C-alpha positions as MATLAB code, in Angstrom:
seq = 'XXXXXXXXXXXXXXXXXXXXXXXXXXXXXXXXXXXXXXXXXXXXXXXXXXXXXXXXXXXXXXXXXXXXXXXXXXXXXXXXXXXXXXXXXXXXXXXXXXXXXXXXXXXXXXXXXXXXXXXXXXXXXXXXXXXXXXXXXXXXXXXXXXXXXXXXXXXXXXXXXXXXXXXXXXXXXXXXXXXXXXXXXXXXXXXXXXXXXXXXXXXXXXXXXXXXXXXXXXXXXXXXXXXXXXXXXXXXXXXXXXXXXXXXXXXXXXXXXXXXXXXXXXXXXXXXXXXXXXXXXXXXXXXXXXXXXXXXXXXXXXXXXXXXXXXXXXXXXXXXXXXXXXXXXXXXXXXXXXXXXXXXXXXXXXXXXXXXXXXXXXXXXXXXXXXXXXXXXXXXXXXXXXXXXXXXXXXXXXXXXXXXXXXXXXXXXXXXXXXXXXXXXXXXXXXXXXXXXXXXXXXXXXXXXXXXXXXXXXXXXXXXXXXXXXXXXXXXXXXXXXXXXXXXXXXXXXXXXXXXXXXXXXXXXXXXXXXXXXXXXXXXXXXXXXXXXXXXXXXXXXXXXXXXXXXXXXXXXXXX';
ca = [
       0.000    0.000    0.000;
       1.335    3.385   -0.959;
       1.118    5.646    2.068;
      -0.118    9.228    2.048;
       2.522   11.865    2.740;
       0.160   14.530    3.938;
       1.322   16.833    6.638;
      -0.093   18.177    9.951;
       0.081   21.999   10.205;
      -0.461   22.561   13.814;
       1.097   20.994   16.830;
      -0.843   18.200   18.377;
      -2.105   19.161   21.753;
      -2.790   16.651   24.477;
      -6.245   16.231   26.055;
      -6.771   17.409   29.642;
     -10.043   16.043   31.006;
     -11.507   18.520   33.513;
     -13.432   17.459   36.562;
     -17.078   16.585   35.953;
     -19.685   19.133   37.003;
     -22.709   17.923   38.870;
     -26.214   19.304   39.185;
     -28.725   20.240   36.504;
     -27.779   23.783   35.553;
     -25.995   24.703   32.351;
     -23.059   27.102   32.539;
     -20.647   29.022   30.323;
     -17.029   28.040   29.720;
     -15.066   30.349   27.425;
     -17.407   31.104   24.515;
     -19.365   27.849   24.871;
     -22.572   27.134   26.747;
     -22.177   23.767   28.469;
     -24.833   21.551   29.979;
     -24.414   19.828   33.305;
     -23.546   16.151   33.000;
     -27.109   15.055   33.766;
     -28.575   17.508   31.268;
     -26.106   16.357   28.602;
     -27.035   12.690   29.091;
     -30.741   13.510   28.857;
     -30.272   15.596   25.716;
     -28.040   12.954   24.129;
     -30.742   10.321   24.552;
     -33.429   12.609   23.139;
     -31.366   13.709   20.133;
     -30.428   10.147   19.209;
     -34.087    9.173   18.904;
     -34.369   11.608   15.985;
     -31.239   10.473   14.091;
     -31.557    7.922   11.296;
     -29.025    5.203   12.072;
     -28.303    1.709   10.808;
     -25.909   -0.972   11.980;
     -23.807   -2.705    9.347;
     -22.743   -6.321    9.478;
     -19.013   -6.349   10.256;
     -16.754   -7.854    7.593;
     -13.513   -9.382    8.850;
     -10.392   -8.543    6.869;
      -8.753  -11.972    6.669;
      -5.808  -10.434    4.812;
      -5.076   -7.942    7.579;
      -1.284   -7.897    7.932;
       0.156   -6.403   11.109;
       3.480   -5.657    9.417;
       1.900   -3.390    6.803;
       0.031   -1.539    9.522;
       3.266   -0.445   11.147;
       4.485    1.311    7.997;
       6.027    4.735    8.443;
       5.608    7.824    6.325;
       8.466    8.630    3.981;
      11.535   10.088    5.674;
      11.139   13.154    3.445;
       8.336   14.329    5.732;
      11.148   15.376    8.076;
      12.691   18.440    6.430;
      16.229   19.019    5.261;
      17.328   22.297    6.867;
      20.836   22.418    5.355;
      21.791   20.584    2.166;
      25.389   19.726    1.438;
      26.805   19.442   -2.098;
      30.246   17.940   -1.429;
      31.683   14.819   -3.058;
      31.574   13.370    0.449;
      28.296   14.432    2.006;
      27.225   13.358    5.480;
      23.582   13.398    6.522;
      23.040   14.339   10.183;
      19.829   13.446   12.015;
      19.330   16.154   14.638;
      16.502   17.317   16.929;
      14.627   20.604   16.637;
      16.581   22.476   19.324;
      19.589   22.227   16.985;
      17.974   22.234   13.546;
      14.939   24.524   13.867;
      14.428   28.233   13.398;
      16.522   30.770   15.308;
      17.477   30.621   18.117;
      17.127   26.830   17.750;
      19.373   26.742   14.679;
      22.877   26.221   16.067;
      23.592   23.154   13.941;
      22.180   24.792   10.817;
      24.516   27.760   11.242;
      27.531   25.544   11.969;
      26.735   23.292    9.002;
      26.462   26.241    6.612;
      29.778   27.636    7.866;
      31.459   24.239    7.529;
      30.101   23.722    4.016;
      31.382   27.131    2.901;
      34.976   26.363    3.862;
      35.673   23.821    1.106;
      37.048   21.190    3.489;
      38.533   18.101    1.838;
      39.331   14.466    2.575;
      41.605   12.699    0.076;
      41.171   15.573   -2.341;
      37.343   15.313   -2.209;
      35.192   18.170   -0.925;
      33.319   17.473    2.294;
      29.884   18.775    3.298;
      27.062   17.980    5.676;
      23.289   17.811    5.260;
      21.034   18.379    8.299;
      17.674   16.664    8.704;
      15.337   17.994   11.403;
      13.943   14.940   13.178;
      13.175   14.239   16.839;
      15.548   11.982   18.765;
      12.894    9.297   19.174;
      11.797    9.446   15.545;
      15.361    8.773   14.421;
      15.382    5.665   16.600;
      12.068    4.554   15.087;
      13.139    5.155   11.497;
      16.539    3.502   11.898;
      15.050    0.377   13.481;
      11.785    0.096   11.522;
      12.823    1.344    8.068;
      15.905    1.617    5.845;
      16.786    5.165    6.958;
      20.560    5.347    7.482;
      22.047    8.757    8.363;
      25.815    9.086    8.607;
      25.654   10.945   11.928;
      23.135   11.124   14.751;
      22.999   13.864   17.393;
      20.201   13.005   19.844;
      19.395   15.252   22.762;
      20.797   12.803   25.301;
      22.757    9.547   25.440;
      19.728    7.375   26.258;
      18.781    7.255   22.572;
      22.227    6.067   21.537;
      22.043    3.296   24.121;
      18.585    2.348   22.853;
      19.884    2.116   19.280;
      22.589   -0.267   20.466;
      20.013   -2.353   22.303;
      18.047   -2.558   19.048;
      21.095   -4.021   17.298;
      22.389   -0.918   15.505;
      26.189   -0.828   15.689;
      27.178    2.663   16.809;
      30.442    4.488   17.436;
      30.499    7.448   19.808;
      32.538   10.253   18.250;
      31.868   12.622   21.150;
      29.970   12.358   24.431;
      29.153   16.037   24.137;
      28.737   18.306   21.144;
      26.719   20.979   22.921;
      25.833   21.041   26.626;
      22.277   21.253   27.943;
      20.110   19.978   30.783;
      16.500   18.963   31.289;
      14.700   20.633   34.145;
      11.581   21.083   36.227;
       9.777   24.392   35.727;
       7.469   26.005   38.279;
       5.959   29.465   38.341;
       7.659   31.480   41.109;
       4.719   31.582   43.539;
       4.073   27.857   43.036;
       7.773   27.176   43.549;
       7.886   29.182   46.789;
       4.874   27.312   48.193;
       6.376   24.007   47.069;
       9.754   24.705   48.689;
       8.098   25.801   51.923;
       6.459   22.387   52.234;
       8.879   20.031   50.448;
      12.177   21.883   51.154;
      13.951   20.954   47.906;
      12.986   20.719   44.241;
      13.824   17.213   43.086;
      11.820   14.905   40.867;
      10.935   12.561   43.716;
       9.566   15.535   45.687;
       7.602   16.697   42.626;
       6.087   13.213   42.345;
       5.265   13.244   46.048;
       3.556   16.626   45.646;
       1.590   15.415   42.620;
       0.358   12.363   44.510;
      -0.629   14.639   47.400;
      -2.603   16.890   45.063;
      -0.268   19.878   45.523;
       0.981   19.951   41.913;
      -0.213   19.207   38.395;
       3.058   18.080   36.817;
       3.174   17.405   33.055;
       5.809   16.020   30.705;
       6.249   15.294   26.994;
       5.871   12.102   24.941;
       8.631    9.651   26.006;
       8.523    7.910   22.625;
       9.735   11.003   20.762;
      10.856   13.551   23.367;
      14.221   13.235   25.110;
      12.893   15.270   28.043;
       9.833   13.034   28.318;
      11.984    9.895   28.267;
      14.256   11.446   30.904;
      11.220   12.189   33.084;
       9.826    8.652   32.886;
      13.212    7.013   33.506;
      13.892    9.316   36.462;
      10.417    8.704   37.864;
      10.863    4.925   37.791;
      14.248    5.338   39.468;
      12.654    7.501   42.162;
      10.116    4.752   42.798;
      12.777    2.031   43.115;
      16.444    3.069   42.874;
      17.621   -0.534   43.191;
      15.539   -1.758   40.252;
      13.641    0.900   38.293;
      11.919   -1.831   36.259;
      10.638   -3.763   39.279;
       7.007   -4.601   39.957;
       7.145   -2.061   42.777;
       8.192    0.722   40.394;
       5.551   -0.346   37.856;
       2.782   -0.287   40.449;
       3.838    3.100   41.793;
       3.916    4.515   38.260;
       0.409    3.157   37.712;
      -0.799    4.931   40.842;
       1.041    8.104   39.870;
      -0.511    8.189   36.401;
      -3.980    8.272   37.946;
      -3.208   11.775   39.222;
      -0.790   13.012   36.554;
      -2.074   15.116   33.613;
      -1.980   13.308   30.243;
       1.234   13.516   28.243;
       1.902   16.543   26.028;
       3.395   16.282   22.553;
       5.637   19.314   22.536;
       7.068   22.021   24.714;
       4.624   24.420   23.054;
       1.697   22.378   24.347;
       3.087   22.492   27.886;
       3.464   26.265   27.732;
      -0.086   26.621   26.419;
      -1.558   24.446   29.160;
       0.449   26.278   31.808;
      -0.924   29.601   30.536;
      -4.456   28.241   31.018;
      -3.700   27.098   34.567;
      -4.262   23.425   33.686;
      -0.753   22.558   34.931;
       1.573   24.367   37.344;
       4.755   22.307   36.902;
       6.365   20.834   33.795;
       9.579   19.606   32.220;
      11.630   21.463   29.641;
      15.173   21.670   28.325;
      17.129   24.618   29.684;
      17.965   26.062   26.274;
      14.248   26.155   25.383;
      13.403   27.746   28.726;
      16.126   30.360   28.270;
      14.701   31.442   24.923;
      11.077   31.774   26.045;
      10.518   35.252   27.542;
       7.013   34.271   28.605;
       8.565   31.834   31.102;
      10.805   34.323   32.896;
       8.571   34.123   35.956;
       9.276   30.386   36.200;
      12.022   28.781   38.286;
      14.201   26.185   36.528;
      15.771   23.234   38.378;
      17.857   20.604   36.507;
      16.869   16.951   36.871;
      17.722   13.541   35.438;
      20.488   12.759   32.979;
      22.281   15.548   31.106;
      21.283   16.541   27.560;
      24.740   16.983   26.065;
      23.934   16.015   22.458;
      26.383   13.140   21.919;
      27.573   12.506   18.364;
      27.290    8.993   16.879;
      28.313    7.374   13.636;
      27.707    3.827   12.409;
      29.446    0.729   11.111;
      28.119    1.214    7.575;
      29.918    4.582    7.242;
      32.968    4.340    4.944;
      36.527    5.180    5.947;
      36.460    8.480    4.008;
      33.100    9.390    5.510;
      34.421    8.656    8.983;
      37.373   10.996    8.379;
      34.903   13.660    7.283;
      32.825   12.993   10.410;
      35.877   13.509   12.630;
      36.598   16.773   10.810;
      33.042   17.997   11.397;
      33.171   16.947   15.039;
      36.277   19.073   15.612;
      34.561   21.965   13.853;
      31.590   21.686   16.226;
      33.862   21.581   19.265;
      35.886   24.637   18.259;
      35.717   27.655   20.565;
      33.941   29.730   17.920;
      31.226   27.089   17.484;
      30.813   26.604   21.217;
      30.601   30.372   21.733;
      27.700   30.463   19.273;
      26.054   27.680   21.268;
      26.290   29.706   24.472;
      24.748   32.683   22.675;
      21.809   30.476   21.714;
      21.176   29.318   25.277;
      23.300   26.174   25.568;
      26.154   25.473   27.970;
      24.418   26.539   31.182;
      24.569   24.529   34.423;
      27.821   22.874   33.354;
      28.381   22.130   37.033;
      25.345   19.823   37.023;
      26.649   16.256   36.803;
      23.389   14.472   36.045;
      21.485   11.917   38.092;
      21.487    8.147   37.880;
      18.556    6.338   36.245;
      19.821    2.779   36.697;
      18.939    1.958   33.079;
      20.861    0.791   30.024;
      19.529    0.876   26.464;
      17.273   -2.138   26.940;
      16.110   -0.595   30.206;
      15.069    2.660   28.528;
      13.110    0.674   25.934;
      11.444   -1.246   28.748;
      10.659    2.023   30.551;
       8.762    3.241   27.480;
       6.682    0.061   27.471;
       6.023    0.302   31.202;
       4.839    3.873   30.742;
       2.646    2.869   27.774;
       0.931    0.262   29.954;
       0.597    2.570   32.962;
      -0.175    5.919   31.311;
      -3.935    5.668   31.886;
      -3.572    4.652   35.522;
      -4.997    1.205   34.849;
      -8.146    2.650   33.302;
      -9.188    1.308   29.891;
     -10.124    3.740   27.138;
     -13.383    3.728   25.210;
     -13.045    5.458   21.837;
     -15.004    5.708   18.613;
     -13.632    6.716   15.220;
     -16.209    8.710   13.252;
     -15.463    8.850    9.517;
     -16.941   11.191    6.911;
     -17.841    9.230    3.747;
     -19.902   11.989    2.107;
     -19.543   12.930   -1.551;
     -17.129   15.783   -0.855;
     -14.637   13.217    0.496;
     -14.450   11.407   -2.843;
     -10.997   10.777   -4.301;
      -7.871   11.776   -2.392;
      -9.546   12.646    0.954;
     -11.282    9.281    1.445;
      -8.187    7.390    0.277;
      -6.018    9.336    2.707;
      -8.510    8.681    5.503;
      -8.422    4.925    4.844;
      -4.630    4.799    4.531;
      -3.990    6.722    7.726;
      -6.345    4.557    9.812;
      -5.020    1.274    8.394;
      -1.385    2.351    8.716;
      -1.653    3.412   12.354;
      -4.253    1.161   13.976;
      -1.556   -1.241   15.178;
      -0.430    1.422   17.648;
      -3.770    1.271   19.465;
      -3.465   -0.814   22.631;
      -5.371   -4.090   22.639;
      -6.777   -3.412   26.120;
      -8.842   -0.473   24.837;
     -12.409   -0.570   23.569;
     -12.819    0.741   20.022;
     -15.824    1.336   17.751;
     -16.292    2.749   14.271;
     -19.000    4.989   12.780;
     -19.286    6.372    9.247;
     -21.705    8.938    7.940;
     -23.068   10.835    4.956;
     -26.771   11.709    4.910;
     -27.376    8.899    7.403;
     -25.205    7.478   10.155;
     -23.829    3.942    9.989;
     -22.549    1.978   12.961;
     -19.842    0.023   11.157;
     -18.380   -1.592   14.253;
     -19.926   -1.689   17.745;
     -17.489   -0.968   20.563;
     -15.521   -4.005   21.741;
     -12.053   -4.711   23.119;
      -9.479   -4.069   20.392;
      -8.120   -7.607   20.206;
      -6.966   -9.269   16.981;
     -10.530  -10.107   15.982;
     -11.783   -6.542   16.519;
      -8.769   -5.189   14.630;
      -9.607   -7.428   11.667;
     -13.204   -6.217   11.712;
     -11.976   -2.613   11.979;
      -9.695   -3.117    8.974;
     -12.500   -4.722    6.974;
     -14.893   -1.882    7.727;
     -12.373    0.816    6.797;
     -11.447   -0.900    3.529;
     -15.121   -1.110    2.607;
     -15.864    2.598    3.066;
     -17.565    3.981   -0.050;
     -18.601    7.606   -0.526;
     -22.290    8.462   -0.464;
     -23.992   11.862   -0.607;
     -24.664   14.604    2.000;
     -22.896   15.285    5.327;
     -24.429   14.886    8.796;
     -21.296   15.332   10.888;
     -22.899   16.340   14.167;
     -25.567   13.638   13.971;
     -22.734   11.114   13.695;
     -20.950   12.633   16.680;
     -24.092   12.275   18.800;
     -24.483    8.641   17.743;
     -20.827    7.933   18.548;
     -21.115    9.641   21.931;
     -24.180    7.557   22.808;
     -22.203    4.425   21.906;
     -19.426    5.609   24.208;
     -21.790    6.409   27.075;
     -23.586    3.065   26.742;
     -20.257    1.226   26.898;
     -19.096    3.369   29.805;
     -22.145    2.163   31.746;
     -20.566   -1.294   31.496;
     -17.050   -0.011   32.338;
     -17.570    2.958   34.707;
     -13.869    3.612   35.328;
     -12.985    3.935   31.624;
     -11.671    7.108   30.029;
     -13.463    8.256   26.890;
     -12.485    9.988   23.656;
     -13.773   10.513   20.147;
     -11.959   10.900   16.817;
     -13.692   12.684   13.940;
     -12.177   12.359   10.456;
     -13.832   14.770    8.021;
     -13.438   17.557    5.462;
     -15.486   19.699    7.841;
     -18.431   20.269    5.554;
     -21.854   19.991    7.244;
     -25.184   20.222    5.433;
     -27.534   17.790    7.182;
     -28.849   17.308   10.684;
     -27.878   19.097   13.890;
     -25.458   22.032   13.992;
     -22.357   22.494   16.117;
     -24.095   25.244   18.080;
     -26.813   22.770   19.011;
     -24.583   19.881   20.099;
     -21.704   21.840   21.707;
     -23.398   22.039   25.153;
     -23.808   18.250   25.104;
     -20.177   17.648   24.128;
     -19.036   19.970   26.911;
     -21.317   18.385   29.480;
     -20.201   14.829   28.722;
     -16.517   15.850   28.947;
     -15.540   13.577   26.043;
     -12.422   14.997   24.268;
     -12.956   15.162   20.502;
      -9.863   14.924   18.299;
     -10.656   16.164   14.799;
      -8.627   15.268   11.717;
      -9.396   17.480    8.732;
      -8.973   16.415    5.098;
      -8.796   18.813    2.152;
      -9.366   21.806    4.428;
      -8.130   25.304    3.657;
      -6.438   27.383    6.339;
      -8.784   29.780    8.153;
     -11.795   28.310    6.365;
     -15.173   27.870    8.043;
     -14.574   24.109    8.053;
     -11.242   24.427    9.836;
     -12.709   26.825   12.394;
     -15.622   24.494   13.140;
     -13.410   21.440   13.640;
     -11.039   23.469   15.812;
     -13.931   24.763   17.897;
     -15.251   21.227   18.356;
     -11.868   19.994   19.589;
     -11.366   22.979   21.873;
     -14.554   22.289   23.839;
     -12.797   19.645   25.931;
      -9.125   20.568   25.323;
      -8.344   18.111   22.521;
      -6.788   18.978   19.127;
      -7.612   19.674   15.500;
      -5.168   18.103   13.029;
      -4.952   19.300    9.423;
      -4.141   16.219    7.383;
      -3.286   18.226    4.269;
      -0.232   20.060    5.457;
       1.905   17.685    7.496;
       2.698   14.044    8.055;
      -0.559   12.535    9.270;
       0.612    8.952    9.623;
       3.462    9.707   12.011;
       1.368   12.113   14.046;
      -1.454    9.588   14.399;
       1.108    6.956   15.356;
       2.385    9.198   18.130;
      -1.136   10.202   19.148;
      -2.229    6.587   19.491;
       0.991    5.660   21.294;
       0.287    8.273   23.949;
      -3.519    8.334   24.089;
      -4.566    4.795   23.121;
];
């Protein structure tokens, strides 16, 4: 199957489920009127009686192949920020704090300078190419595809150890190319109150405060973010410093996750949630913190292992390429290059030695799996995918919708409960909600492959049907978390309006992630899908302007 290379324009935000309101009085939140929970349930039942719905007979996809479902988008979805033209050209995989826009462009600047100097090995010109790709994504692409960069500069050494544990033969050219730390951030007044009670700001104290209800501490995705991985590894070590992977550590992490906010995808998401007061403590790299004026009122405290950007090469690199790599390493370590790094916020807290995590490469991989299993605090998730199959989705949009769901469904945990709804003029229940075991996955695949476009578009009718499915299943599993995914081009010309259903969505507190196909920026369709997602702090994803498959993979890894 040829995968879509469509791209997500905005950053994915994580869902923060606010506490349920009781009573029978509607209220306002932001610009939305929201029913009480009881009112929302009553309205949901009444609305569903008026919606024309049918239930399809599930068709099992007997050809469903798990290996094809784990396919990755093309590596070209991660941009080249500097392109070398030398006879010997080395590709460097580097994270965004080194390869982004200023001031996060240290490596780009150094690479351009290096390329302009006409360096040579054996009479051949040498250059470097920089690819902007997260530390964790490089690990994924090197171990699950044929991507083979010449050099790898992850944020911290954990990723290099994980590559080794995955069987990639690495050579460390430098333990440190550019110094940095990960840290805990607290707003000054929160920090002062915290210190008064807990005396010192360490990760184990932050965890203690979170469990006591004194902090809402958030971190980033440990599958892609070096800071998030650092946080999870350090947390497990705090729970059991003799064996961070022990049953004791696992159980404590499970209990901790019941009170911890859901994972965020990026530093930007953390900052946004902090500005709303949803969280009051978070993790961040020091260089990022230094370059965010809006965080000047926050106190930064280093934690975990250092983020010194080690430089790796590999056994498939030729002798000439390795000589060129050594030349580039020395260029990076020169005083002029390091001075530029300090100007861009690196090289602070050089006196901080780092803290033990008790993990090797295999241990870090295991820590990710432990977190994946514990992230919902032992609570299963009930989710429904709601797919637009109206006439306006014909062609590329419906094909992209099918490809993205089939390519990423293998990242949905088998302990969750998943259903599927499609809609045009009428609403079809393609797959009732059941545990997402191999049988349910095969039915899911069969239903998606059999989607065929119809006529008009009753988006909000379909959302109400899906929400009733979720609420009915939740009656069977009261402790489950709930979420809804809506895949659509945003057009709506049948049934209920967003204005009419928004109070119900808000009252039920079900986060709605919307994925938009063939949607123009700032269009009415984009604004409606964004508004729908914002009701309960979820996210709108534009499938037409960034890599949808990878983003859904990461979304499902962290949410499902």
